[in-house]
C-alpha beads as a LAMMPS data file, in Angstrom:
LAMMPS data file: protein, C-alpha beads

263 atoms
260 bonds

1 atom types
1 bond types

-500.0 500.0 xlo xhi
-500.0 500.0 ylo yhi
-500.0 500.0 zlo zhi

Masses

1 110.0

Atoms # bond

1 1 1 0.000 0.000 0.000
2 1 1 1.424 3.357 -1.004
3 1 1 1.079 6.292 1.350
4 1 1 2.491 9.545 0.060
5 1 1 3.097 12.613 2.178
6 1 1 3.568 15.840 0.315
7 1 1 3.594 19.349 1.380
8 1 1 0.414 17.091 -1.911
9 1 1 -12.892 13.774 -7.860
10 1 1 -14.583 11.537 -8.078
11 1 1 -12.722 10.007 -10.957
12 1 1 -13.375 12.887 -13.316
13 1 1 -12.029 15.429 -10.832
14 1 1 -13.163 19.042 -10.937
15 1 1 -14.779 19.778 -14.284
16 1 1 -13.942 22.813 -16.375
17 1 1 -17.420 24.244 -15.802
18 1 1 -17.040 23.836 -12.043
19 1 1 -13.720 25.672 -12.086
20 1 1 -15.197 28.440 -14.227
21 1 1 -18.032 28.815 -11.746
22 1 1 -15.512 29.071 -8.927
23 1 1 -14.360 32.479 -10.151
24 1 1 -17.791 33.941 -9.409
25 1 1 -17.962 32.077 -6.095
26 1 1 -14.666 33.585 -4.976
27 1 1 -16.120 37.029 -5.449
28 1 1 -19.272 36.264 -3.481
29 1 1 -17.324 34.709 -0.595
30 1 1 -14.645 37.392 -0.419
31 1 1 -16.198 39.183 2.598
32 1 1 -15.756 35.971 4.603
33 1 1 -12.004 35.734 4.092
34 1 1 -9.682 34.709 6.916
35 1 1 -6.593 36.926 6.742
36 1 1 -5.713 38.544 3.457
37 1 1 -7.425 36.555 0.706
38 1 1 -7.976 33.131 2.324
39 1 1 -11.365 31.570 1.596
40 1 1 -12.356 29.314 4.524
41 1 1 -14.009 25.951 3.831
42 1 1 -17.032 27.025 5.850
43 1 1 -17.694 29.872 3.388
44 1 1 -19.720 29.392 0.217
45 1 1 -17.369 26.859 -1.396
46 1 1 -17.754 24.358 1.442
47 1 1 -15.565 21.414 2.383
48 1 1 -16.825 19.423 -0.603
49 1 1 -15.459 22.065 -2.968
50 1 1 -12.161 22.097 -1.083
51 1 1 -12.071 18.286 -1.282
52 1 1 -12.561 18.354 -5.052
53 1 1 -9.678 20.811 -5.367
54 1 1 -7.463 18.587 -3.198
55 1 1 -8.169 15.638 -5.511
56 1 1 -7.465 17.793 -8.566
57 1 1 -4.215 18.998 -7.004
58 1 1 -3.042 15.397 -6.492
59 1 1 -3.966 14.524 -10.070
60 1 1 -1.884 17.486 -11.232
61 1 1 1.179 16.763 -9.099
62 1 1 1.285 12.988 -9.740
63 1 1 1.029 13.386 -13.526
64 1 1 4.530 14.843 -13.952
65 1 1 7.601 12.794 -14.875
66 1 1 10.379 12.919 -12.297
67 1 1 12.693 14.808 -14.641
68 1 1 10.149 17.566 -15.357
69 1 1 8.350 18.091 -12.061
70 1 1 7.562 21.413 -10.329
71 1 1 7.627 19.671 -6.921
72 1 1 11.251 18.664 -7.558
73 1 1 12.139 22.006 -9.190
74 1 1 12.858 20.300 -12.513
75 1 1 10.009 22.122 -14.278
76 1 1 8.567 25.639 -14.019
77 1 1 5.965 26.188 -11.321
78 1 1 3.608 27.368 -14.064
79 1 1 3.722 23.958 -15.815
80 1 1 0.335 22.537 -16.870
81 1 1 -1.574 25.379 -15.198
82 1 1 -4.522 27.253 -16.667
83 1 1 -8.006 28.435 -15.761
84 1 1 -9.280 30.339 -12.720
85 1 1 -7.445 28.206 -10.087
86 1 1 -3.711 27.453 -10.089
87 1 1 -1.766 25.200 -7.715
88 1 1 1.371 25.601 -5.605
89 1 1 3.526 22.481 -5.704
90 1 1 4.606 20.598 -2.617
91 1 1 7.853 18.812 -1.837
92 1 1 8.894 15.306 -2.716
93 1 1 11.745 13.331 -4.190
94 1 1 15.273 14.601 -3.722
95 1 1 14.077 17.935 -2.336
96 1 1 12.501 16.144 0.631
97 1 1 15.051 13.400 1.246
98 1 1 14.547 12.006 4.701
99 1 1 11.305 13.935 5.096
100 1 1 13.094 17.276 5.586
101 1 1 12.993 19.968 2.947
102 1 1 13.050 23.741 2.531
103 1 1 12.667 25.618 -0.749
104 1 1 12.040 29.089 -2.101
105 1 1 10.259 29.237 -5.439
106 1 1 8.976 31.798 -7.888
107 1 1 5.710 31.686 -9.798
108 1 1 3.992 34.210 -12.048
109 1 1 0.205 33.984 -12.287
110 1 1 -2.317 35.962 -14.323
111 1 1 -4.359 38.609 -12.570
112 1 1 -7.678 37.215 -11.354
113 1 1 -6.248 33.755 -10.614
114 1 1 -7.044 31.924 -7.364
115 1 1 -4.406 29.739 -5.698
116 1 1 -4.954 26.382 -4.009
117 1 1 -2.371 24.383 -2.070
118 1 1 -2.027 21.891 0.771
119 1 1 0.230 22.993 3.603
120 1 1 0.667 19.293 4.316
121 1 1 -1.232 16.423 2.699
122 1 1 -1.282 12.637 2.685
123 1 1 -2.506 10.430 -0.138
124 1 1 -3.209 6.688 -0.045
125 1 1 -3.856 4.079 -2.727
126 1 1 -3.045 0.446 -3.520
127 1 1 0.164 0.893 -5.516
128 1 1 3.147 -0.864 -3.988
129 1 1 6.047 -3.217 -4.565
130 1 1 6.456 -6.066 -5.007
131 1 1 2.649 -6.350 -5.192
132 1 1 -0.279 -3.984 -5.244
133 1 1 -2.765 -4.260 -2.380
134 1 1 -6.553 -4.377 -2.701
135 1 1 -7.842 -2.194 0.134
136 1 1 -11.199 -0.487 -0.264
137 1 1 -11.498 3.282 -0.331
138 1 1 -12.863 3.196 3.219
139 1 1 -9.889 1.158 4.421
140 1 1 -7.454 3.481 2.666
141 1 1 -9.128 6.486 4.269
142 1 1 -8.996 4.932 7.734
143 1 1 -5.232 4.530 7.344
144 1 1 -4.869 8.188 6.391
145 1 1 -6.924 9.377 9.332
146 1 1 -4.810 7.311 11.698
147 1 1 -1.548 8.591 10.226
148 1 1 -2.747 12.202 10.259
149 1 1 -2.807 11.956 14.058
150 1 1 0.998 12.328 13.969
151 1 1 0.846 15.775 12.303
152 1 1 1.851 18.402 14.850
153 1 1 2.120 21.716 13.003
154 1 1 0.684 23.506 9.985
155 1 1 1.294 27.234 9.587
156 1 1 1.074 29.805 6.816
157 1 1 1.773 33.491 6.370
158 1 1 0.708 35.639 3.424
159 1 1 2.667 38.854 2.988
160 1 1 3.771 38.495 6.592
161 1 1 0.303 38.002 8.087
162 1 1 -0.408 34.672 9.780
163 1 1 -3.443 32.719 8.650
164 1 1 -5.684 32.024 11.623
165 1 1 -7.433 28.746 12.492
166 1 1 -4.419 26.606 11.569
167 1 1 -3.175 26.302 15.142
168 1 1 -4.292 22.692 15.643
169 1 1 -3.889 20.528 12.504
170 1 1 -6.048 17.846 14.126
171 1 1 -9.130 20.057 14.374
172 1 1 -8.511 22.950 11.996
173 1 1 -11.469 23.800 9.742
174 1 1 -8.920 23.688 6.908
175 1 1 -8.384 19.928 7.456
176 1 1 -9.956 18.446 4.327
177 1 1 -10.741 14.967 3.002
178 1 1 -10.976 14.379 -0.726
179 1 1 -13.642 12.325 -2.416
180 1 1 -12.518 9.027 -3.915
181 1 1 -10.635 9.780 -7.136
182 1 1 -8.164 8.420 -9.679
183 1 1 -4.862 9.676 -11.068
184 1 1 -2.809 8.821 -14.142
185 1 1 0.981 8.618 -13.986
186 1 1 3.346 10.056 -16.584
187 1 1 4.036 7.933 -19.651
188 1 1 7.736 7.838 -18.793
189 1 1 9.831 8.250 -15.639
190 1 1 6.759 8.440 -13.393
191 1 1 7.346 9.961 -9.966
192 1 1 5.848 7.107 -7.939
193 1 1 8.527 4.779 -9.290
194 1 1 11.321 7.350 -9.378
195 1 1 10.708 9.380 -6.215
196 1 1 8.518 7.306 -3.896
197 1 1 10.527 4.088 -3.849
198 1 1 8.078 1.950 -5.831
199 1 1 10.100 0.951 -8.941
200 1 1 7.627 -1.748 -9.992
201 1 1 4.832 0.777 -10.611
202 1 1 4.543 1.054 -14.409
203 1 1 4.483 4.280 -16.388
204 1 1 1.185 5.587 -17.685
205 1 1 -1.190 3.613 -15.464
206 1 1 -4.382 4.988 -13.974
207 1 1 -4.736 4.287 -10.254
208 1 1 -8.107 3.893 -8.502
209 1 1 -9.323 4.119 -5.756
210 1 1 -7.357 6.990 -4.256
211 1 1 -8.081 9.146 -1.192
212 1 1 -6.294 12.154 0.286
213 1 1 -6.374 14.265 3.417
214 1 1 -4.619 17.448 4.439
215 1 1 -4.691 21.015 5.671
216 1 1 -5.349 23.126 2.587
217 1 1 -5.843 26.777 1.684
218 1 1 -7.697 28.444 -1.165
219 1 1 -6.746 32.061 -1.867
220 1 1 -8.991 34.456 -3.733
221 1 1 -7.179 36.373 -6.496
222 1 1 -4.369 38.475 -5.076
223 1 1 -3.848 42.094 -6.189
224 1 1 -1.351 42.697 -9.021
225 1 1 2.238 42.875 -7.851
226 1 1 4.526 40.829 -5.635
227 1 1 3.399 38.616 -2.753
228 1 1 5.121 36.140 -0.414
229 1 1 3.438 32.951 0.779
230 1 1 5.267 30.886 3.401
231 1 1 3.979 27.612 4.811
232 1 1 5.306 24.856 7.068
233 1 1 4.084 21.328 7.776
234 1 1 5.527 19.135 10.529
235 1 1 4.962 15.481 11.429
236 1 1 6.271 14.174 14.730
237 1 1 7.852 16.103 17.612
238 1 1 8.458 19.707 16.606
239 1 1 11.904 19.594 18.243
240 1 1 12.959 16.532 16.186
241 1 1 10.391 15.953 13.423
242 1 1 10.556 13.105 10.940
243 1 1 8.757 15.247 8.344
244 1 1 9.382 18.991 8.159
245 1 1 8.446 20.804 4.947
246 1 1 9.159 24.535 4.711
247 1 1 8.170 26.361 1.539
248 1 1 8.312 29.984 0.474
249 1 1 6.651 31.176 -2.719
250 1 1 7.462 34.519 -4.304
251 1 1 4.300 35.158 -6.295
252 1 1 4.041 37.745 -9.051
253 1 1 0.512 38.594 -10.115
254 1 1 0.894 39.959 -13.631
255 1 1 -1.578 41.906 -15.740
256 1 1 -1.558 41.687 -19.547
257 1 1 0.262 44.246 -21.666
258 1 1 -1.909 47.235 -22.325
259 1 1 -3.456 47.180 -18.845
260 1 1 -0.766 49.120 -17.058
261 1 1 1.255 46.100 -15.916
262 1 1 3.800 43.554 -17.008
263 1 1 3.099 40.370 -18.865

Bonds

1 1 1 2
2 1 2 3
3 1 3 4
4 1 4 5
5 1 5 6
6 1 6 7
7 1 9 10
8 1 10 11
9 1 11 12
10 1 12 13
11 1 13 14
12 1 14 15
13 1 15 16
14 1 16 17
15 1 17 18
16 1 18 19
17 1 19 20
18 1 20 21
19 1 21 22
20 1 22 23
21 1 23 24
22 1 24 25
23 1 25 26
24 1 26 27
25 1 27 28
26 1 28 29
27 1 29 30
28 1 30 31
29 1 31 32
30 1 32 33
31 1 33 34
32 1 34 35
33 1 35 36
34 1 36 37
35 1 37 38
36 1 38 39
37 1 39 40
38 1 40 41
39 1 41 42
40 1 42 43
41 1 43 44
42 1 44 45
43 1 45 46
44 1 46 47
45 1 47 48
46 1 48 49
47 1 49 50
48 1 50 51
49 1 51 52
50 1 52 53
51 1 53 54
52 1 54 55
53 1 55 56
54 1 56 57
55 1 57 58
56 1 58 59
57 1 59 60
58 1 60 61
59 1 61 62
60 1 62 63
61 1 63 64
62 1 64 65
63 1 65 66
64 1 66 67
65 1 67 68
66 1 68 69
67 1 69 70
68 1 70 71
69 1 71 72
70 1 72 73
71 1 73 74
72 1 74 75
73 1 75 76
74 1 76 77
75 1 77 78
76 1 78 79
77 1 79 80
78 1 80 81
79 1 81 82
80 1 82 83
81 1 83 84
82 1 84 85
83 1 85 86
84 1 86 87
85 1 87 88
86 1 88 89
87 1 89 90
88 1 90 91
89 1 91 92
90 1 92 93
91 1 93 94
92 1 94 95
93 1 95 96
94 1 96 97
95 1 97 98
96 1 98 99
97 1 99 100
98 1 100 101
99 1 101 102
100 1 102 103
101 1 103 104
102 1 104 105
103 1 105 106
104 1 106 107
105 1 107 108
106 1 108 109
107 1 109 110
108 1 110 111
109 1 111 112
110 1 112 113
111 1 113 114
112 1 114 115
113 1 115 116
114 1 116 117
115 1 117 118
116 1 118 119
117 1 119 120
118 1 120 121
119 1 121 122
120 1 122 123
121 1 123 124
122 1 124 125
123 1 125 126
124 1 126 127
125 1 127 128
126 1 128 129
127 1 129 130
128 1 130 131
129 1 131 132
130 1 132 133
131 1 133 134
132 1 134 135
133 1 135 136
134 1 136 137
135 1 137 138
136 1 138 139
137 1 139 140
138 1 140 141
139 1 141 142
140 1 142 143
141 1 143 144
142 1 144 145
143 1 145 146
144 1 146 147
145 1 147 148
146 1 148 149
147 1 149 150
148 1 150 151
149 1 151 152
150 1 152 153
151 1 153 154
152 1 154 155
153 1 155 156
154 1 156 157
155 1 157 158
156 1 158 159
157 1 159 160
158 1 160 161
159 1 161 162
160 1 162 163
161 1 163 164
162 1 164 165
163 1 165 166
164 1 166 167
165 1 167 168
166 1 168 169
167 1 169 170
168 1 170 171
169 1 171 172
170 1 172 173
171 1 173 174
172 1 174 175
173 1 175 176
174 1 176 177
175 1 177 178
176 1 178 179
177 1 179 180
178 1 180 181
179 1 181 182
180 1 182 183
181 1 183 184
182 1 184 185
183 1 185 186
184 1 186 187
185 1 187 188
186 1 188 189
187 1 189 190
188 1 190 191
189 1 191 192
190 1 192 193
191 1 193 194
192 1 194 195
193 1 195 196
194 1 196 197
195 1 197 198
196 1 198 199
197 1 199 200
198 1 200 201
199 1 201 202
200 1 202 203
201 1 203 204
202 1 204 205
203 1 205 206
204 1 206 207
205 1 207 208
206 1 208 209
207 1 209 210
208 1 210 211
209 1 211 212
210 1 212 213
211 1 213 214
212 1 214 215
213 1 215 216
214 1 216 217
215 1 217 218
216 1 218 219
217 1 219 220
218 1 220 221
219 1 221 222
220 1 222 223
221 1 223 224
222 1 224 225
223 1 225 226
224 1 226 227
225 1 227 228
226 1 228 229
227 1 229 230
228 1 230 231
229 1 231 232
230 1 232 233
231 1 233 234
232 1 234 235
233 1 235 236
234 1 236 237
235 1 237 238
236 1 238 239
237 1 239 240
238 1 240 241
239 1 241 242
240 1 242 243
241 1 243 244
242 1 244 245
243 1 245 246
244 1 246 247
245 1 247 248
246 1 248 249
247 1 249 250
248 1 250 251
249 1 251 252
250 1 252 253
251 1 253 254
252 1 254 255
253 1 255 256
254 1 256 257
255 1 257 258
256 1 258 259
257 1 259 260
258 1 260 261
259 1 261 262
260 1 262 263
């Protein structure tokens, strides 16, 4: 059984029409933000909408080959991103060897774009070596819930302001479960085989069932200009953690030429 920790839809995921509708929803929920532009799950989007985005995020991050992967800094952070919601990559592979990793990254996003990212997330499915397992989605989810009990810290600041309601990762309203979903690995050099220690997992396969859980944030579109997002996820004792992911994103929100901004 493969359990992946990354700081990481029903099978079809979030549809294009659902993502398009999210742009309007972000506007209507903006008065309920928690610090800066954070949309809480108990606003109009709801935990189900957050869960769909978490599944979509995993589908995005697991589709990259290991040699062209934003989470390993071998591809641009803008890779395979479009539409009203973009993702911030987590950490895995060589960047998180031994469960410890710290990075600073740059990303440029179009004006009017929302951002979604897990501060820390776990994913579970039946891939594994030498043999795949055959656990049900409910059994996979029970394993995740048990393992999440070891998470001790999730924090985030946006332009220097701390996001509230993250203090306890066991009870935070930002703790989200995905629906059951599927993902498809890259057609060559897939990251499960290359970075997660499962060399028998073949390229290009579609994996189902899959479940995920994590503390996640959805940001309404940030104003044009430069912003800094910093987040930390810790598993185990804070003084000597066995997972400690520390990420800083320098975000440039760019407006098109002709609108008084840079491309």
